[in-house]
C-alpha positions as CSV (number, residue, x, y, z in Angstrom):
1,P,-134.8,-1.2,-172.0
2,R,-131.4,-1.8,-174.3
3,R,-131.8,0.2,-177.6
4,E,-129.6,0.1,-180.8
5,L,-128.5,3.5,-181.8
6,T,-127.1,4.5,-185.2
7,I,-125.4,7.4,-186.2
8,H,-124.6,7.8,-190.0
9,A,-121.9,10.6,-191.2
10,G,-122.7,10.8,-194.9
11,N,-120.4,8.4,-196.6
12,S,-117.8,8.7,-194.3
13,F,-118.7,6.1,-191.5
14,T,-121.5,4.4,-189.5
15,L,-121.6,4.0,-185.9
16,T,-123.9,1.5,-184.3
17,A,-123.8,1.4,-180.4
18,W,-126.3,-0.5,-177.6
19,V,-127.8,2.5,-175.7
20,T,-129.4,1.3,-172.2
21,S,-130.5,5.1,-171.5
22,A,-129.5,8.5,-172.9
23,V,-129.9,11.8,-171.1
24,L,-129.4,15.1,-172.7
25,V,-127.5,17.4,-170.4
26,Q,-126.9,20.9,-170.7
27,G,-124.8,22.4,-168.1
28,A,-126.4,23.6,-164.8
29,P,-126.5,27.3,-165.2
30,K,-124.0,29.5,-163.0
31,L,-126.2,31.0,-160.0
32,V,-125.3,34.5,-159.1
33,Y,-126.7,36.4,-156.0
34,V,-127.7,39.8,-155.2
35,D,-128.8,41.4,-152.0
36,D,-129.2,45.0,-151.2
37,D,-128.6,44.3,-147.9
38,A,-125.1,42.4,-148.2
39,T,-122.0,44.0,-147.1
40,D,-119.5,45.3,-150.1
41,G,-117.1,43.5,-151.7
42,G,-119.1,39.9,-152.0
43,D,-118.5,38.0,-155.2
44,G,-121.9,36.8,-155.8
45,S,-121.2,33.2,-155.4
46,S,-123.5,32.6,-152.6
47,W,-126.1,34.5,-150.5
48,A,-123.5,35.1,-147.8
49,R,-121.3,36.7,-150.5
50,A,-124.1,38.3,-152.7
51,Y,-123.4,41.5,-154.7
52,R,-124.6,44.5,-153.5
53,T,-125.8,46.2,-156.4
54,L,-127.6,44.5,-159.6
55,Q,-125.2,46.2,-161.9
56,D,-122.1,44.2,-160.4
57,A,-124.4,40.7,-160.7
58,L,-125.2,41.8,-164.5
59,A,-121.3,42.4,-165.0
60,D,-120.4,38.9,-163.6
61,A,-123.2,37.5,-165.7
62,N,-122.2,38.9,-168.8
63,A,-118.7,37.7,-168.4
64,A,-119.8,34.2,-167.2
65,E,-120.1,31.1,-169.7
66,K,-124.2,30.9,-170.3
67,P,-126.4,29.7,-169.1
68,V,-126.5,32.2,-166.0
69,E,-129.5,32.8,-163.3
70,V,-129.5,36.0,-161.3
71,H,-131.3,35.4,-158.2
72,V,-132.3,38.9,-156.7
73,A,-133.6,39.3,-153.2
74,Q,-136.0,41.9,-152.0
75,G,-135.4,45.2,-152.3
76,R,-134.5,48.3,-154.2
77,Y,-132.2,48.4,-156.9
78,Q,-130.8,51.4,-158.9
79,P,-129.5,51.4,-162.2
80,D,-126.8,54.2,-161.3
81,Q,-125.0,52.0,-158.4
82,G,-122.5,49.4,-159.2
83,G,-118.9,49.4,-160.6
84,G,-118.5,51.5,-163.7
85,Q,-121.6,53.6,-162.8
86,V,-121.9,57.2,-162.2
87,L,-124.5,58.2,-159.5
88,G,-127.4,59.8,-160.9
89,N,-126.5,59.5,-164.3
90,R,-130.1,59.0,-165.8
91,E,-128.7,57.2,-169.0
92,A,-128.0,54.0,-166.5
93,A,-130.1,51.2,-167.0
94,F,-130.0,47.5,-166.3
95,T,-129.5,45.7,-169.7
96,L,-131.2,42.1,-170.5
97,L,-128.4,39.6,-171.6
98,N,-129.1,36.4,-173.8
99,E,-128.8,33.3,-171.7
100,V,-129.3,35.1,-168.4
101,T,-132.4,34.8,-166.1
102,L,-132.9,37.9,-163.8
103,A,-135.3,36.6,-161.0
104,G,-136.5,38.8,-158.4
105,G,-138.8,37.7,-155.2
106,Y,-136.2,36.0,-152.8
107,A,-136.3,36.2,-149.1
108,G,-132.6,37.0,-149.5
109,L,-130.4,37.8,-146.4
110,Q,-133.6,39.4,-144.5
111,G,-135.3,36.1,-144.6
112,N,-135.3,32.8,-142.8
113,D,-134.7,30.7,-146.1
114,S,-132.7,33.1,-148.2
115,N,-133.5,30.9,-151.2
116,A,-137.7,31.1,-150.3
117,L,-139.1,32.5,-153.6
118,D,-142.4,34.7,-153.4
119,P,-142.6,37.5,-155.6
120,Q,-145.3,39.3,-153.7
121,R,-144.2,38.7,-150.3
122,Y,-140.4,39.6,-151.0
123,G,-141.0,42.6,-153.6
124,T,-138.1,43.3,-155.8
125,I,-138.1,46.8,-157.4
126,L,-135.8,47.9,-159.8
127,T,-136.4,51.4,-159.5
128,G,-135.1,54.5,-161.8
129,D,-135.8,56.9,-158.9
130,L,-132.2,57.7,-158.4
131,M,-132.2,60.5,-155.6
132,D,-135.0,58.6,-153.6
133,N,-136.9,61.9,-153.9
134,D,-140.0,60.8,-156.2
135,L,-143.3,62.5,-155.0
136,P,-147.0,61.4,-155.3
137,G,-148.7,62.2,-158.6
138,L,-145.3,62.0,-160.8
139,R,-144.0,64.8,-159.4
140,N,-140.2,65.3,-159.3
141,R,-139.3,62.9,-161.5
142,R,-137.1,64.7,-163.8
143,D,-133.8,63.3,-162.2
144,N,-135.1,59.8,-162.7
145,S,-133.6,57.3,-165.6
146,Y,-134.7,57.6,-168.8
147,H,-135.2,53.7,-169.0
148,V,-135.1,51.5,-166.0
149,V,-134.3,48.2,-168.0
150,V,-133.4,47.9,-171.6
151,A,-133.5,44.5,-173.6
152,L,-131.4,45.8,-176.6
153,G,-130.6,42.7,-179.3
154,T,-131.9,40.0,-176.8
155,D,-133.8,36.9,-177.9
156,E,-136.4,34.7,-175.7
157,S,-133.4,33.5,-173.6
158,A,-133.2,36.9,-171.8
159,I,-135.6,36.5,-169.2
160,L,-136.7,38.8,-166.4
161,E,-139.3,37.7,-164.0
162,G,-140.4,38.1,-160.4
163,C,-139.3,42.1,-160.6
164,V,-141.5,45.4,-160.2
165,I,-139.9,48.1,-162.8
166,A,-140.8,51.4,-161.5
167,S,-140.3,55.1,-161.8
168,G,-138.5,55.5,-165.2
169,H,-139.0,58.8,-166.7
170,A,-138.5,59.0,-170.3
171,D,-138.7,62.5,-171.2
172,G,-137.7,62.4,-174.8
173,L,-140.1,63.2,-177.6
174,P,-142.6,60.6,-178.8
175,G,-141.0,58.0,-181.3
176,D,-137.5,59.4,-180.2
177,A,-135.4,56.6,-178.5
178,S,-132.6,59.5,-177.4
179,P,-134.0,61.6,-174.1
180,R,-134.9,65.0,-174.9
181,R,-131.9,67.5,-173.5
182,E,-133.0,70.7,-171.9
């Protein structure tokens, strides 16, 4: 159906137009892909060219025009891995960003359909076990990340879904945001 649309701009002018349909379009989000089975050197533009580390994908998302969706394949991701990171750095963490959706649970390169999404079947684990040496009963965790994921200064547009967060070891004092130094 055809409708009249009138826009008034104060005392400046009035615009009247006939509209047959109107669609509010927000740009499609940029997609960034990460798979721990990818080869090094990917640019995150597809599963075939996926980033190998989540930190590299988050750096891309941070620099990109928003909104951004980061699709994370099944696997284990440690915050001390990727460009600009120092291996074994307990202060390394994945930082959530406004207008960025971090979505885990994709089949990625190991699945018949890389875009298959099932967090139960395709577990995506963000782990603070930096040395891959945790033992049962919370033993041997003193070398783990203090915080695996942080969301400082974010709003509801910073989304984390389909991921398991595991093995952080914030051994600071209660109520103290900084880790205890020994």
